[in-house]
Phi, psi and omega in degrees: 000129182290150180293151180294141180294151179288129183271147179287165180300319181294319179295316178299320180297315179298314180298320178294319179295320178295319178296319179296319179298319178297318179296316180295323179295316178299317180296317178298315181296321177295318179295320179295318177299318180296317179297319179294324176296319179290323181303324181294342182267358183285147175271175185308308181295326179290324178295318178298318179296322178296316180297319177296317179298319178295320180295320179295317180293323182291336183276348180261124180291145176283158179304322181292318180294321179294322181289329183273352182294139180291155179297152183290333177220150181293149179295145179251150177241139178250141182259000000 
């Protein structure tokens, strides 16, 4: 079997980022499962507080979303 070709720095970086993303996704899914398990134990008032908290969090843009938002007006050029 021929040896694997030497990968470029960019290819190694992409592969490492993809592997990290997979690890983070697994970790996120486990945390979400745990949160849903706890959610089932909440009483009526606690559920209402959770819904209010989620609504408050949803209305605030994340730093990444704010950075990716398009400009409010197109750039102008002066001649």
